[in-house]
Structures are given as structure tokens and as C-alpha cells.
N, C-alpha and C positions, 0 to 999 in steps of 0.2 A: 503496498499499497504505500508506503514509505516510498519507493523506489518511482511508481507511478505516480507520486504530486511533485517529487522535483522535476522528472519529464516535462510534467503538462506545464508545468513555472520555466523553465527551460527555452521548449518549444515556444511559447505565448512571448518570451524576451528579445527572441528569435524574430520573429514576426513585425518588432515592433521598430526593428531594428534597420529592417529592408527596405527602399524607397523604390518606386518603379522607375521602369524605365526613359518613363516623359520626366520626369524629377528631373532623373543624372543629364537627361540632352538639355534641358534647358539648363540648369544650375551649377554647370564643370563649365564652362567658356563662358565670353563675353562676345555679344551678339552685333557684329556690324550692321545698319538699315542697308539693304540693296535698292528698295522702290518703294514708296510712300505714296497709291492714291487715292486720289478720290473723282468718285464716280470716272476713273479709268483713266483722269488724267495726272501727270504726278504733281503731289502737292508738297513737296516734302524742302524748296526751295526758300529761299530767301526771301521774309512777307506772306508767303504761302503760308496753309492752315498747320499741315504736319511739319513746319522749319522744326517743330521742339524736340519729335520723335525722331529726327536724323541725327544719327551719330552713332555710340555701341550702347547699346543697353545690356545692362548686367542685373540679372535674377536671384539673387542668394538665399542661401537654405532658409535662413531665418525669417522670407517672405519678405523683406522689402528689397528693396531694389532701384537702379535709376535707369532712363529710357532716355535716351540722349542727354535730354537739356531739360529732364521732368526726372523730379525725383519723389516715392510714394512706397506704396506695398502692393503685393499679388499675391493670388492666389490660385489654384484649380479649383477648378468647378468641382461636383461630388464623382463622377468619372471619367476628368481629365479629357475634357472634350474643349476648356477654354479657359481663357484664362482672363481674373478678372482684378486690373488695375488701376486702385484707388488714390489722387494725389489732390492737393491742394491745388492744382492748375486746372483742374476743371469740377464744373460743379454737382458731380455723379460721377458713380463708378465706372468705368469703360469696361462692355463686357467682350471680350474676342472670341469669333468662331478658330480652334486650333483646324487649320487644313493640314498643315505639314510638320512634326514636329519628329526632328532624325538628329545625326551625331551633328552633322555639317545645315541643314539648315531648318529658320525656322516661319511658317508663311500664316498668317493671322488675318480674318477678314470680320470687320464687325459693322454695326448701320450707327448713325451719329443723328444728330438732328440738326436740323438745317436754320444757323443761328438768323438766317434771313427771312427765313419760311419753313415756322415749326412743323406746318404739317408733312412735307418734305424729309424725305429719309438721306442723308448722303452716305454714299457706300463707301467704305474703307479696303484697303487692303495695301500690309503692310507686309513687306519679307524681310528676310534679314540670313546674314553667312555669317558662321560660326568662325571666329577670330583663329 
């Protein structure tokens, strides 16, 4: 009985230490922005909508991060199909759908309210390459 109790405790501890491939992919490298598109057009240049996301993104294991010129927190959705980014620079959490996440590529999409016409949604696509 004692042996089984120890075995259960050890196996539970091991499960808590294991992380998913997606978590390891995301947190093990710095990500360099490759393309930042809004409605299919480049939007990462100077003065453009996604300018602050241009550059290097870093997703730290503790849930903090930097996303170009923005700092904040990040989290996976429960099933790790979405990235949720919170920052003081945005009035709400940016929920992105993960299209691709490998050791070398990160591609996400999101819909964002158009500040000029709140009824209209802007379609955002951001791609990053591992450094």
C-alpha cells in the first residue's frame, strides 16, 4: 500500500513538470516579426496600425512578455489554440488564433474593432520567425 501511494505521488509530480510542445516552441526562442497585415495589407511600418508589434517578441515562461515595443502578459487558451495578450496599450485583451506554431514559425490571426467604424472588424495576420 505504501509503495502504491509513493508511486501515485511521484507520477503526479512528473505530470506537473511536463510542458506541451507548443509551450516549449513559444517560450524557447525570440520571435522576429516577418509580416504584420491588416485586411491583407502591410501595417507594420512607421505610423501604421501594427507598428508597435514590429520587431522581436518574447514569450517568457512566467506569462510575461514583450511584443515588439509592447510589454504585457500572455496566456494560452485552455486548449492552446489561441494566444491571449494583455497590455496597458490596448483597452482589451487581444485574442489571437494560432494558425501555425512550430520551432521556427509562429502565425496568428485576430479580428480587431475598427477604430473608425466599430461595426467593422479588421482582419489581422501576424507572422514571426524564430531567431
